[in-house]
Jmol script that loads the backbone (N, CA, C; Angstrom):
load data "model"
ATOM      1  N   GLY A   1      -7.624 -13.836   8.840  1.00  0.00           N
ATOM      2  CA  GLY A   1      -6.481 -12.992   8.583  1.00  0.00           C
ATOM      3  C   GLY A   1      -5.559 -13.608   7.558  1.00  0.00           C
ATOM      4  N   ALA A   2      -4.496 -12.913   7.310  1.00  0.00           N
ATOM      5  CA  ALA A   2      -3.522 -13.354   6.303  1.00  0.00           C
ATOM      6  C   ALA A   2      -2.750 -14.563   6.810  1.00  0.00           C
ATOM      7  N   GLN A   3      -2.577 -15.549   5.978  1.00  0.00           N
ATOM      8  CA  GLN A   3      -1.794 -16.732   6.316  1.00  0.00           C
ATOM      9  C   GLN A   3      -0.334 -16.508   5.935  1.00  0.00           C
ATOM     10  N   SER A   4      -0.087 -16.271   4.671  1.00  0.00           N
ATOM     11  CA  SER A   4       1.260 -16.043   4.171  1.00  0.00           C
ATOM     12  C   SER A   4       1.155 -15.354   2.822  1.00  0.00           C
ATOM     13  N   CYS A   5       1.936 -14.333   2.638  1.00  0.00           N
ATOM     14  CA  CYS A   5       1.947 -13.619   1.367  1.00  0.00           C
ATOM     15  C   CYS A   5       3.385 -13.206   1.105  1.00  0.00           C
ATOM     16  N   VAL A   6       3.987 -13.784   0.100  1.00  0.00           N
ATOM     17  CA  VAL A   6       5.399 -13.535  -0.159  1.00  0.00           C
ATOM     18  C   VAL A   6       5.508 -12.710  -1.430  1.00  0.00           C
ATOM     19  N   ALA A   7       5.426 -11.386  -1.275  1.00  0.00           N
ATOM     20  CA  ALA A   7       5.549 -10.481  -2.408  1.00  0.00           C
ATOM     21  C   ALA A   7       6.017  -9.134  -1.886  1.00  0.00           C
ATOM     22  N   ALA A   8       6.853  -8.478  -2.643  1.00  0.00           N
ATOM     23  CA  ALA A   8       7.309  -7.133  -2.299  1.00  0.00           C
ATOM     24  C   ALA A   8       7.192  -6.266  -3.546  1.00  0.00           C
ATOM     25  N   HIS A   9       6.645  -5.079  -3.368  1.00  0.00           N
ATOM     26  CA  HIS A   9       6.463  -4.157  -4.484  1.00  0.00           C
ATOM     27  C   HIS A   9       6.971  -2.787  -4.061  1.00  0.00           C
ATOM     28  N   VAL A  10       7.659  -2.123  -4.952  1.00  0.00           N
ATOM     29  CA  VAL A  10       8.136  -0.763  -4.712  1.00  0.00           C
ATOM     30  C   VAL A  10       7.434   0.124  -5.724  1.00  0.00           C
ATOM     31  N   GLY A  11       6.878   1.222  -5.239  1.00  0.00           N
ATOM     32  CA  GLY A  11       6.150   2.093  -6.155  1.00  0.00           C
ATOM     33  C   GLY A  11       6.299   3.550  -5.777  1.00  0.00           C
ATOM     34  N   GLN A  12       5.821   4.390  -6.637  1.00  0.00           N
ATOM     35  CA  GLN A  12       5.861   5.832  -6.431  1.00  0.00           C
ATOM     36  C   GLN A  12       4.463   6.368  -6.679  1.00  0.00           C
ATOM     37  N   ILE A  13       4.033   7.251  -5.791  1.00  0.00           N
ATOM     38  CA  ILE A  13       2.742   7.908  -5.957  1.00  0.00           C
ATOM     39  C   ILE A  13       3.016   9.395  -6.085  1.00  0.00           C
ATOM     40  N   ARG A  14       2.640   9.965  -7.192  1.00  0.00           N
ATOM     41  CA  ARG A  14       2.875  11.394  -7.428  1.00  0.00           C
ATOM     42  C   ARG A  14       1.848  12.225  -6.659  1.00  0.00           C
ATOM     43  N   PRO A  15       2.162  13.497  -6.382  1.00  0.00           N
ATOM     44  CA  PRO A  15       1.223  14.355  -5.651  1.00  0.00           C
ATOM     45  C   PRO A  15      -0.168  14.339  -6.292  1.00  0.00           C
ATOM     46  N   GLY A  16      -1.169  14.135  -5.461  1.00  0.00           N
ATOM     47  CA  GLY A  16      -2.547  14.076  -5.933  1.00  0.00           C
ATOM     48  C   GLY A  16      -2.962  12.702  -6.440  1.00  0.00           C
ATOM     49  N   GLY A  17      -2.023  11.758  -6.471  1.00  0.00           N
ATOM     50  CA  GLY A  17      -2.315  10.417  -6.975  1.00  0.00           C
ATOM     51  C   GLY A  17      -3.055   9.569  -5.958  1.00  0.00           C
ATOM     52  N   VAL A  18      -3.591   8.461  -6.414  1.00  0.00           N
ATOM     53  CA  VAL A  18      -4.341   7.540  -5.567  1.00  0.00           C
ATOM     54  C   VAL A  18      -3.716   6.159  -5.693  1.00  0.00           C
ATOM     55  N   ARG A  19      -3.581   5.490  -4.579  1.00  0.00           N
ATOM     56  CA  ARG A  19      -3.086   4.108  -4.566  1.00  0.00           C
ATOM     57  C   ARG A  19      -4.117   3.283  -3.828  1.00  0.00           C
ATOM     58  N   GLY A  20      -4.573   2.263  -4.418  1.00  0.00           N
ATOM     59  CA  GLY A  20      -5.534   1.421  -3.723  1.00  0.00           C
ATOM     60  C   GLY A  20      -6.733   1.119  -4.580  1.00  0.00           C
ATOM     61  N   ASN A  21      -7.911   1.401  -4.024  1.00  0.00           N
ATOM     62  CA  ASN A  21      -9.181   1.084  -4.670  1.00  0.00           C
ATOM     63  C   ASN A  21      -9.302  -0.403  -4.976  1.00  0.00           C
ATOM     64  N   HIS A  22      -8.706  -1.231  -4.123  1.00  0.00           N
ATOM     65  CA  HIS A  22      -8.822  -2.675  -4.249  1.00  0.00           C
ATOM     66  C   HIS A  22      -8.661  -3.287  -2.866  1.00  0.00           C
ATOM     67  N   ARG A  23      -8.930  -4.565  -2.765  1.00  0.00           N
ATOM     68  CA  ARG A  23      -8.863  -5.236  -1.471  1.00  0.00           C
ATOM     69  C   ARG A  23      -8.159  -6.575  -1.633  1.00  0.00           C
ATOM     70  N   HIS A  24      -7.383  -6.939  -0.625  1.00  0.00           N
ATOM     71  CA  HIS A  24      -6.724  -8.238  -0.599  1.00  0.00           C
ATOM     72  C   HIS A  24      -7.440  -9.112   0.424  1.00  0.00           C
ATOM     73  N   HIS A  25      -7.876 -10.272   0.007  1.00  0.00           N
ATOM     74  CA  HIS A  25      -8.583 -11.172   0.914  1.00  0.00           C
ATOM     75  C   HIS A  25      -7.636 -12.140   1.615  1.00  0.00           C
ATOM     76  N   THR A  26      -6.414 -12.290   1.098  1.00  0.00           N
ATOM     77  CA  THR A  26      -5.489 -13.260   1.684  1.00  0.00           C
ATOM     78  C   THR A  26      -4.178 -12.635   2.145  1.00  0.00           C
ATOM     79  N   CYS A  27      -4.006 -11.329   1.995  1.00  0.00           N
ATOM     80  CA  CYS A  27      -2.744 -10.668   2.373  1.00  0.00           C
ATOM     81  C   CYS A  27      -3.029  -9.337   3.057  1.00  0.00           C
ATOM     82  N   ASN A  28      -2.102  -8.918   3.892  1.00  0.00           N
ATOM     83  CA  ASN A  28      -2.116  -7.576   4.454  1.00  0.00           C
ATOM     84  C   ASN A  28      -1.078  -6.752   3.709  1.00  0.00           C
ATOM     85  N   GLU A  29      -1.296  -5.448   3.591  1.00  0.00           N
ATOM     86  CA  GLU A  29      -0.325  -4.565   2.958  1.00  0.00           C
ATOM     87  C   GLU A  29       0.289  -3.667   4.014  1.00  0.00           C
ATOM     88  N   THR A  30       1.562  -3.401   3.880  1.00  0.00           N
ATOM     89  CA  THR A  30       2.276  -2.467   4.741  1.00  0.00           C
ATOM     90  C   THR A  30       2.861  -1.380   3.857  1.00  0.00           C
ATOM     91  N   PHE A  31       2.616  -0.136   4.209  1.00  0.00           N
ATOM     92  CA  PHE A  31       3.143   0.997   3.456  1.00  0.00           C
ATOM     93  C   PHE A  31       4.215   1.686   4.281  1.00  0.00           C
ATOM     94  N   ILE A  32       5.324   1.993   3.666  1.00  0.00           N
ATOM     95  CA  ILE A  32       6.386   2.777   4.292  1.00  0.00           C
ATOM     96  C   ILE A  32       6.475   4.077   3.502  1.00  0.00           C
ATOM     97  N   ILE A  33       6.189   5.183   4.165  1.00  0.00           N
ATOM     98  CA  ILE A  33       6.146   6.495   3.522  1.00  0.00           C
ATOM     99  C   ILE A  33       7.327   7.318   4.005  1.00  0.00           C
ATOM    100  N   TRP A  34       8.059   7.942   3.077  1.00  0.00           N
ATOM    101  CA  TRP A  34       9.125   8.844   3.505  1.00  0.00           C
ATOM    102  C   TRP A  34       9.136  10.064   2.599  1.00  0.00           C
ATOM    103  N   GLY A  35       9.470  11.186   3.180  1.00  0.00           N
ATOM    104  CA  GLY A  35       9.619  12.426   2.423  1.00  0.00           C
ATOM    105  C   GLY A  35       8.318  13.066   1.981  1.00  0.00           C
ATOM    106  N   ALA A  36       7.196  12.708   2.612  1.00  0.00           N
ATOM    107  CA  ALA A  36       5.925  13.278   2.185  1.00  0.00           C
ATOM    108  C   ALA A  36       4.887  13.122   3.282  1.00  0.00           C
ATOM    109  N   ALA A  37       3.892  13.979   3.234  1.00  0.00           N
ATOM    110  CA  ALA A  37       2.718  13.828   4.096  1.00  0.00           C
ATOM    111  C   ALA A  37       1.688  13.029   3.309  1.00  0.00           C
ATOM    112  N   THR A  38       0.853  12.272   4.002  1.00  0.00           N
ATOM    113  CA  THR A  38      -0.133  11.448   3.302  1.00  0.00           C
ATOM    114  C   THR A  38      -1.408  11.328   4.117  1.00  0.00           C
ATOM    115  N   THR A  39      -2.464  10.872   3.476  1.00  0.00           N
ATOM    116  CA  THR A  39      -3.738  10.615   4.127  1.00  0.00           C
ATOM    117  C   THR A  39      -4.189   9.211   3.759  1.00  0.00           C
ATOM    118  N   PHE A  40      -4.521   8.405   4.770  1.00  0.00           N
ATOM    119  CA  PHE A  40      -5.085   7.081   4.541  1.00  0.00           C
ATOM    120  C   PHE A  40      -6.569   7.155   4.828  1.00  0.00           C
ATOM    121  N   ARG A  41      -7.373   6.649   3.932  1.00  0.00           N
ATOM    122  CA  ARG A  41      -8.828   6.649   4.126  1.00  0.00           C
ATOM    123  C   ARG A  41      -9.351   5.253   4.048  1.00  0.00           C
TER     124      ARG A  41
END
end "model"
wireframe off; spacefill off
backbone 0.3
color backbone group
């Protein structure tokens, strides 16, 4: 599992957009979604 990852990123995903298509081997990601419905696959 993740040991320590000290990074914060703020982003915007437009309708129909994709975020991801990559993998982190040393960190976990947490997503906070507001004002929209979403699907995680």
